C-alpha positions as CSV (number, residue, x, y, z in Angstrom):
1,M,-67.1,87.2,-14.4
2,T,-66.5,89.7,-17.2
3,A,-68.6,92.1,-16.0
4,I,-66.8,92.3,-12.6
5,F,-62.8,90.9,-13.5
6,T,-60.3,92.5,-16.2
7,N,-58.2,89.4,-16.1
8,I,-57.8,86.8,-13.7
9,E,-54.0,85.2,-13.8
10,F,-52.7,82.4,-12.4
11,L,-48.9,81.0,-11.8
12,D,-48.8,77.4,-10.3
13,E,-45.0,78.6,-9.1
14,A,-44.7,82.0,-9.0
15,T,-40.9,84.7,-8.1
16,K,-41.5,88.2,-6.9
17,D,-40.3,89.2,-10.2
18,D,-43.4,87.3,-11.5
19,V,-45.9,89.1,-9.2
20,V,-44.7,92.7,-10.3
21,A,-45.0,91.8,-13.9
22,L,-48.3,91.2,-13.2
23,I,-50.0,92.8,-11.2
24,A,-48.5,95.5,-13.7
25,Q,-50.0,94.0,-16.4
26,T,-53.6,93.9,-14.7
27,V,-52.8,97.4,-14.4
28,S,-52.7,97.6,-18.1
29,K,-55.4,95.7,-18.8
30,G,-57.7,98.7,-17.2
31,A,-57.8,96.7,-13.3
32,Q,-59.1,99.9,-10.8
33,Y,-58.6,97.0,-7.7
34,I,-55.9,93.9,-6.8
35,L,-56.4,90.9,-5.1
36,V,-53.3,89.0,-5.0
37,V,-54.0,85.1,-3.0
38,I,-50.8,83.6,-2.0
39,G,-50.5,79.9,-2.1
40,S,-49.5,78.6,1.9
41,Q,-46.3,76.8,-0.3
42,S,-46.0,79.4,-2.3
43,S,-41.9,80.4,-2.3
44,I,-43.9,84.3,-2.2
45,C,-43.0,86.1,1.2
46,I,-46.4,88.4,2.6
47,E,-44.5,90.1,3.7
48,S,-43.4,91.6,0.7
49,M,-46.1,92.6,-0.9
50,P,-47.0,95.8,1.1
51,A,-44.2,97.6,-1.0
52,I,-45.7,95.8,-3.7
53,A,-48.9,97.6,-3.5
54,A,-47.0,100.6,-2.4
55,S,-46.1,101.0,-5.5
56,T,-49.0,99.8,-7.8
57,P,-50.8,102.9,-9.3
58,V,-54.8,101.1,-7.2
59,P,-55.0,99.8,-3.9
60,L,-54.0,96.4,-3.7
61,N,-55.1,93.6,-1.1
62,A,-53.2,90.8,-0.7
63,C,-54.0,87.1,1.6
64,V,-52.1,83.9,2.3
65,I,-54.8,81.0,1.1
66,P,-54.5,77.1,1.6
67,G,-54.1,77.5,-1.7
68,V,-55.8,78.4,-5.3
69,V,-57.8,76.6,-8.1
70,F,-58.3,77.9,-12.1
71,G,-59.9,76.2,-14.4
72,Q,-59.5,72.1,-13.0
73,Q,-55.7,73.1,-11.9
74,Y,-55.2,73.1,-7.8
75,S,-51.7,74.5,-6.0
76,Y,-50.6,74.5,-2.9
77,S,-48.1,76.9,-3.9
78,G,-49.7,78.5,-6.8
79,I,-50.7,82.2,-6.6
80,L,-54.1,84.3,-8.1
81,I,-53.9,87.4,-9.6
82,L,-57.6,89.5,-9.3
83,G,-57.5,92.0,-12.1
84,F,-61.6,94.2,-10.9
85,K,-63.3,96.6,-13.0
86,G,-64.3,100.1,-11.1
87,P,-66.3,101.4,-9.1
88,I,-64.2,99.3,-6.5
89,T,-64.2,100.5,-2.1
90,S,-62.1,98.0,-0.3
91,L,-62.4,97.9,3.5
92,L,-59.2,96.9,5.4
93,I,-60.3,96.1,9.4
94,P,-57.3,95.1,11.1
95,D,-58.5,93.9,13.7
96,I,-62.1,91.6,14.0
97,S,-61.5,91.2,17.6
98,A,-61.6,94.4,18.2
99,S,-65.0,96.7,20.1
100,H,-68.2,96.3,18.4
101,E,-68.5,99.8,18.3
102,V,-65.1,100.5,16.4
103,L,-66.5,97.5,13.9
104,C,-69.1,99.3,13.4
105,Q,-67.8,102.8,12.7
106,Q,-65.3,100.9,10.4
107,L,-68.4,99.4,8.4
108,Q,-69.8,102.1,8.0
109,Q,-67.5,103.5,5.7
110,F,-68.1,100.4,3.1
111,V,-71.5,101.7,3.4
112,A,-71.2,105.0,3.2
113,T,-69.5,104.7,0.0
114,N,-71.6,101.5,-1.3
115,G,-74.7,101.1,0.2
116,T,-76.9,98.1,2.1
117,Y,-78.1,96.9,-1.3
118,G,-74.9,94.9,-4.2
119,S,-72.8,92.0,-4.0
120,A,-69.6,92.2,-2.8
121,G,-66.7,89.6,-0.8
122,I,-65.0,89.2,2.4
123,F,-61.3,87.8,3.3
124,V,-61.4,87.3,7.5
125,D,-58.2,85.3,9.2
126,G,-60.6,81.8,9.0
127,L,-57.7,80.8,12.8
128,S,-59.4,83.8,14.9
129,H,-61.6,83.1,17.1
130,A,-63.8,86.7,16.4
131,V,-64.5,85.3,13.4
132,E,-68.0,84.7,14.1
133,P,-68.8,87.6,15.9
134,F,-67.2,89.6,13.2
135,I,-68.8,88.2,10.7
136,A,-72.3,88.9,12.9
137,T,-71.3,92.5,12.7
138,V,-70.9,92.5,9.2
139,Y,-74.4,91.2,9.1
140,E,-75.4,93.7,10.7
141,I,-74.7,96.6,9.6
142,L,-74.6,95.2,5.8
143,G,-78.0,94.0,6.6
144,S,-79.8,90.6,4.7
145,D,-80.2,93.0,0.9
146,R,-76.4,92.2,0.1
147,I,-75.3,88.7,-1.2
148,L,-72.0,88.0,0.1
149,I,-69.2,85.1,-0.9
150,G,-66.2,85.0,0.9
151,A,-63.1,82.6,2.7
152,G,-61.4,82.4,5.7
153,V,-57.8,82.9,5.2
154,G,-54.9,81.7,6.7
155,D,-52.2,78.6,6.4
156,L,-53.5,76.2,8.8
157,N,-49.1,75.1,9.3
158,R,-48.5,78.1,10.9
159,P,-51.7,80.2,11.8
160,S,-49.8,82.5,13.8
161,N,-48.3,84.0,10.5
162,M,-49.3,87.7,8.9
163,C,-52.2,86.1,5.9
164,I,-53.6,89.9,4.9
165,A,-52.2,92.5,3.3
166,N,-52.0,96.5,2.1
167,D,-49.7,99.0,1.1
168,Q,-49.8,99.8,5.1
169,G,-48.7,96.5,7.1
170,C,-49.3,92.7,7.2
171,Y,-52.0,91.4,9.6
172,R,-54.1,88.4,11.3
173,N,-56.9,88.7,13.0
174,A,-57.9,90.4,10.5
175,A,-60.4,90.7,7.6
176,I,-61.0,92.5,3.8
177,L,-64.4,93.9,2.6
178,F,-64.6,95.0,-1.3
179,C,-67.2,95.3,-3.3
180,Y,-67.9,93.5,-6.8
181,S,-70.9,95.2,-8.6
182,N,-73.5,97.6,-7.9
183,S,-74.3,96.5,-11.5
184,F,-75.1,93.1,-10.5
185,K,-76.3,90.8,-8.6
186,L,-74.8,88.0,-8.0
187,Q,-75.3,84.5,-7.4
188,V,-74.4,81.8,-5.0
189,E,-74.6,78.3,-4.2
190,G,-73.5,76.3,-1.7
191,K,-73.4,72.4,-0.9
192,H,-71.7,69.8,1.5
193,D,-74.7,67.2,1.7
194,L,-73.0,64.9,4.5
195,P,-75.0,62.7,5.9
196,Q,-75.9,62.6,9.0
197,V,-74.5,58.6,11.5
198,A,-74.6,60.1,14.7
199,G,-76.2,61.9,17.6
200,P,-77.4,64.5,18.9
201,Y,-74.8,65.1,21.0
202,L,-75.0,67.5,23.9
203,V,-72.4,70.7,23.8
204,T,-71.8,71.2,27.9
205,E,-68.8,72.9,27.6
206,A,-67.3,74.7,25.4
207,N,-65.2,77.6,25.1
208,A,-65.5,80.0,21.8
209,N,-63.8,76.5,19.0
210,L,-62.9,74.4,21.7
211,I,-65.4,71.3,22.6
212,H,-64.4,70.6,25.9
213,S,-67.4,68.2,27.5
214,L,-70.3,66.2,25.2
215,N,-73.2,64.6,26.8
216,Y,-70.7,65.6,30.1
217,Q,-68.2,63.2,28.7
218,P,-64.7,64.7,27.9
219,A,-65.2,65.3,24.7
220,A,-62.6,63.0,22.2
221,A,-63.5,60.3,24.2
222,V,-67.3,60.0,23.3
223,F,-66.0,61.2,19.6
224,S,-63.4,58.6,20.1
225,D,-65.8,56.0,21.0
226,A,-68.9,57.8,17.9
227,I,-66.9,57.0,15.0
228,S,-65.7,53.5,15.9
229,T,-68.9,52.4,16.4
230,V,-69.9,54.3,13.2
231,S,-67.0,52.4,11.3
232,G,-67.0,49.5,12.8
233,V,-63.4,49.4,13.3
234,K,-61.9,50.6,16.9
235,I,-60.3,54.0,16.6
236,P,-58.7,55.2,19.9
237,Q,-58.6,58.4,20.9
238,H,-54.6,59.0,19.6
239,E,-55.7,57.9,16.8
240,I,-58.4,60.1,16.4
241,D,-56.4,63.3,14.5
242,Q,-56.1,60.3,11.5
243,H,-60.2,60.8,11.3
244,I,-61.0,64.0,11.2
245,N,-61.9,64.8,8.2
246,S,-64.1,62.0,7.6
247,Y,-66.1,62.9,10.2
248,P,-67.1,67.0,11.2
249,F,-69.5,67.8,13.3
250,G,-73.0,69.0,11.8
251,L,-75.6,71.3,14.1
252,K,-79.3,71.4,11.9
253,Q,-80.9,74.5,10.8
254,L,-83.9,75.1,9.4
255,N,-84.7,75.0,6.0
256,E,-81.3,74.4,5.5
257,E,-78.3,72.1,5.4
258,H,-77.1,71.0,8.6
259,L,-74.1,73.9,9.7
260,I,-71.0,71.8,9.7
261,R,-67.8,72.3,11.8
262,D,-64.8,70.6,11.1
263,I,-61.8,69.2,13.8
264,I,-58.6,70.4,13.0
265,A,-56.7,69.4,16.1
266,V,-57.0,67.0,19.3
267,K,-56.1,69.0,22.4
268,G,-55.5,66.1,25.1
269,N,-60.0,65.3,26.0
270,S,-60.5,68.6,23.5
271,L,-61.5,69.4,20.2
272,V,-60.2,72.4,18.3
273,C,-62.5,73.0,15.2
274,V,-62.8,75.7,13.3
275,G,-65.8,78.3,13.7
276,N,-67.2,78.8,17.2
277,V,-69.3,75.5,18.8
278,A,-72.1,77.2,22.0
279,E,-72.5,75.7,24.9
280,N,-75.9,73.5,25.3
281,S,-75.8,73.3,21.4
282,L,-76.6,70.1,20.0
283,V,-74.2,68.3,17.6
284,Y,-74.5,65.9,15.0
285,I,-71.6,63.9,13.4
286,L,-71.5,63.2,9.7
287,N,-69.4,61.1,7.4
288,A,-67.6,62.7,4.6
289,T,-67.0,59.7,1.6
290,K,-65.9,60.8,-1.7
291,D,-68.6,60.1,-3.7
292,V,-70.5,61.9,-1.1
293,L,-67.9,65.2,-1.4
294,I,-68.0,64.6,-5.9
295,A,-71.9,64.0,-5.8
296,A,-72.6,67.5,-4.0
297,A,-69.7,69.4,-6.2
298,S,-71.6,68.1,-9.1
299,D,-74.7,69.0,-7.8
300,A,-73.0,71.5,-6.8
301,G,-72.5,73.1,-9.9
302,K,-75.6,71.4,-12.0
303,Q,-77.6,73.9,-9.0
304,F,-75.6,76.6,-9.3
305,S,-75.6,77.1,-13.9
306,Q,-79.8,76.5,-13.1
307,K,-79.8,80.4,-11.2
308,L,-77.9,82.1,-13.2
309,L,-79.2,85.0,-14.8
310,P,-79.5,84.8,-19.6
311,A,-79.4,88.3,-19.8
312,T,-75.7,89.1,-17.6
313,A,-74.7,84.7,-18.0
314,D,-72.9,86.0,-20.9
315,Q,-70.4,88.3,-19.8
316,M,-68.8,85.9,-17.0
317,R,-66.5,84.1,-18.0
318,F,-64.8,83.7,-14.6
319,V,-67.1,81.4,-12.0
320,V,-65.8,81.9,-8.6
321,L,-65.4,78.8,-6.1
322,I,-65.1,79.0,-2.5
323,D,-64.0,75.6,-1.3
324,C,-62.8,74.0,2.3
325,I,-59.1,73.3,2.4
326,S,-60.6,70.1,4.5
327,R,-62.0,68.7,1.4
328,A,-59.3,69.2,-0.6
329,L,-57.1,67.2,2.0
330,Y,-59.6,63.9,2.7
331,L,-59.8,63.4,-1.0
332,G,-56.0,64.0,-1.9
333,D,-55.7,63.1,-5.5
334,D,-59.2,62.0,-6.3
335,Y,-59.9,66.3,-5.2
336,Q,-59.3,66.6,-9.4
337,L,-62.4,64.8,-9.7
338,E,-64.3,67.2,-8.1
339,L,-63.0,70.3,-9.8
340,G,-64.3,68.2,-13.1
341,A,-67.6,67.3,-11.4
342,I,-67.9,70.5,-10.9
343,C,-67.1,72.4,-14.3
344,E,-68.8,69.4,-16.8
345,Q,-71.8,70.9,-15.0
346,L,-70.6,74.6,-16.1
347,P,-72.3,76.5,-19.3
348,L,-69.5,76.4,-21.7
349,G,-66.3,78.8,-22.3
350,K,-66.9,79.3,-18.2
351,V,-63.8,79.4,-15.9
352,L,-63.5,78.2,-12.9
353,T,-61.0,80.6,-10.0
354,G,-60.8,80.6,-6.4
355,V,-59.3,78.9,-3.6
356,L,-58.8,76.7,-0.9
357,S,-60.5,77.9,2.0
358,I,-60.1,77.7,5.9
359,G,-64.0,78.1,5.9
360,E,-67.2,79.4,3.5
361,I,-68.6,82.7,3.6
362,K,-72.0,82.9,2.0
363,N,-75.9,84.1,3.0
364,T,-78.6,81.8,3.8
365,R,-82.0,81.9,2.1
366,Q,-83.3,84.1,5.0
367,G,-80.0,86.5,4.2
368,A,-78.0,86.2,7.1
369,I,-74.9,86.0,6.6
370,Q,-72.8,82.5,7.8
371,F,-69.6,80.8,8.2
372,L,-69.2,77.6,6.5
373,N,-67.2,74.9,6.4
374,K,-66.8,71.8,4.3
375,T,-68.7,73.4,2.2
376,I,-68.6,74.1,-2.0
377,V,-69.4,78.0,-2.8
378,L,-70.2,78.9,-6.1
379,G,-70.5,82.6,-7.7
380,G,-71.5,83.8,-10.8
381,L,-74.0,86.6,-12.3
């Protein structure tokens, strides 16, 4: 989005000196706000970013994310440096589990500067138990008229590590909110298309993102039996962690695709999800396959391209991608095919740029902001 970005720089392997040089280059191109996105396997340490941010003449935030995407390349060790044209307002929320009153006061600062309209981005600790209550508060304060696109950040292998930084320090359980532009309306498309293969199951005991029982039975045992039946292969409970990327949970929504909850771990008889699952909700088991994922990627690219506004699309160079890390982990080397399927549907000359996320954030058709899993989200003008 040339109307929003001055430039976006990508390096598959970067040193601290590389980052400093690219930030200086980005400032020289007129950026008034910089976002540094660091792949979780990069040698760049998030703890080095506050000093870099403090010496940068424009506001700078940084975050750690499972992976980054540029064009048809993806990297778990790469970095992206995004330079934004101004005026840009950013807000770092240091503790998304703070009281509702405190969060409302902090978010009101953003609204006071930007109003309730326009388009914005949000990066939030995707491994925090407070993600969904926080997103609900964001929606309450910002309202349904603001178009949001965003991602859950963090390191799946080191969930307790810091994952967000500014010139004041490093944080976990935090969020960054930044205004793209009030001059343009962001177009957003999200898709997963995963079919329902079992269920529904009643969530009879749960605590935030932990499901303890389904249909009054231990959740892991119910899940093991269900995927054994669906696959036709006996999958013992102690082996289900090898199959969780293939079988996420889905919650039915009115006029929307299933709201997906990826399972990221098994703890005894409980299932650990990305995002909360409420007691007494009904969940289905969905099935991710290579063909379904790649077809959905192509469809998302096509539907997104059809949404682009002719008056502003020619000003857009970059298409923002928020793609769930679980899709890449499931596809492995074939993830390249997913990126290719999206790029084939984009208008000529557009560069796909984005992240492999721990949860995806976008508006529903009704305007509410949701935390998604296993979903492709595309954004542009």
